[in-house]
C-alpha positions, 0 to 999 in steps of 0.5 A: 365325233360320234360317227367317227368313233362308231366307224372305228369300232366297226372297222377294227374288228373287220380288219382283225377278222380279215387277218385271221381269214388270210392266215393259213398254212401252206405246205411246200415240198422239195420234191413231190415224187421219187423214181426208185427205178427197177426194184425186186419184190420184197426190197425195202425202199426208203425216202425222206420227203423234205417239206416246209410251211410257207404259210402264216399259220401253224401246219398240222399233219394229221394223217400220212399214207403211202401209195 
């Protein structure tokens, strides 16, 4: 009986740790690129990228840059 309890006490933390490792955010975009076509210098262009978090953890966006 002592071995069964010992096994349970080892197994539960391992299962909880593996669940925490598998939890991660996954970002998915509706479209990843935009073609504005021919534009004149100085034109103001704007586009909204739609995304979602398909993962199981919180998605935190810390920095956004344009290219």
